[in-house]
C-alpha positions, 0 to 999 in steps of 0.5 A: 237219611236220619241223623243219629246222635252218638250216645256217648257225646249226648251223655257227656254234653248233659254232664258238663254244665254250661258257662252260664250255669257255672257263673250262676253257681259261683254267684250263689256260693259267694252270696251264701258265704257273705251271708254266713260271714255277716251272721258270724260277725253279728253273733257277738265277739271275735273268734279269739275272744270266744276261744279265750272265754271258752278256755276260761270256762273250761278251767272254771268248770274243772276247778268246780269239779275238783272242789266237788270231789274234795267235798265228796271225799270229806263227806265219805270220810265223815260218814266212815268216822261216824260209822266207826263211832256208832260201832263203838270203836275208839278213834285216836284224836290228833292234837289240835294246834291252837291258832291265834288270830291277828287281833290276839297276836303280840305282833302288831307289825303290818305287812302289805301285799300290793296287788295293783298289777292285774293289768300287767299279768296274764290270766295264768299269772293272776291264778299263780298270784292268787295261789301264792296269796293263799299260801301266804295266808296259810303261813301267817295263820300258823305262826305263833304270833301272826303279823297284821296281814293286808292285801290291797289294791284289789280294785285296780283291775277296774280303775278304767271303768266308770264306777257309776255306769250300768256295766259295773257288774258286767265288766270284762276283767271281773273273771280275770282279776285277783279279786275274782280268784280270791272270791273263788276260795272264799277269801272273805272268810280269811283272817286278813284285811282285804282292801280294794283301795291302794295302800297309799290311801290307808297308811301315811307315806312316812310309815311305808317301807317298800321291799325291793331287791334293788334297794341299797338298804337291808332290813335289821336283825331285830325290829324294835319299836320306833321310840327305841330304834337307832340307826347303826351308822347315823345315816341309813334309814331306820326300820322299826316294828311300827312301820308298814312293810309292802311287798309287790304282788306281781308274777311277771317272770322278770318282764318288769324288772325294777318296777316296784323300786321305781314306783317306791322312788316316785312316791318317796317311800323308803325301800329295803331288801332282805339281808341275804348276804349278811345271813350267809345266803347265796341266791342262784341268779338275780336276787329277786324272790317271789312274793311268797318267799319274801313274805314267809321270811319276813313273817318268820322274823317278825313273829319270832318263829325263827331266831334270825334271818339265816334260819328264816331264809333257809326255811322260806327259800327252796333248795333250787334257789340257793347256792352253797356258800363259798366255805361250803364249796371249798370244804366239798372240793377238798373232800372230793380231792381227798377221796380222789387221792384215796382212790388213786392210792 
């Protein structure tokens, strides 16, 4: 009697792999995984760095796209204007403000933006700093008497690299430095002194005044020449129009509190702060202002664009940064109280 094989069992036995086959497949999978991993590791940089670079590339690409759109818009506007002129239309001409260069300015006081803190900022904060620098330049460019404007320490991002090495043009921080951000907006064409060196290499220590919120001394109402300036109490330091005023160029969200003051103290520089209380300005929170706000207020006073600190600070500071003065608060509370009494009656 011949043996008959159950077709169901035969089918199931064919579909189930043996233990040897399982081990062989696992070995092949492991080998392929190891090969893939070795290929990924040999491809170059770690995944996080790749992701960071790709994110930066996307940012730069979008930046370039916006720039091209602005150029195209200007070109269309120019073509529209040329077509109107060709058609015989009379176009209104807006009055042009005559801008004065730093060389022709009556204000000879030097204001320095110390941009030697790239190693303490993220790429996002460096972009914010570059935007503030651009606004500072725009403010100074439109003043009736521009200050002598310096941006120093732009080479600080590359201090750790051997300047004689072949990697000078391939250095990693190049795309994430303040200098690189300024190059994107063609800052080399600005009416400003761009310096790779630190300000300490450019000016004598006796002339440097570092502006810090922690300083016990306030800036004067007027900046007179050194030969005519006299201390009010005979003990406080004298701040003149011939001094060099340095503002720390850092966007740190209060992560490095007192950094600029500590640096000034170590180097033996004089320090000063804006006269907020004397000007009747009450600031919300800490009395630490941004680079842009400090520069604008100082430049307004130095160039005589505003008659006093009170006017200059009210223009420079945003409303969200200032509080109402105590007298104003009392007046507003009394008005509210009188209104409530009228309502009750």
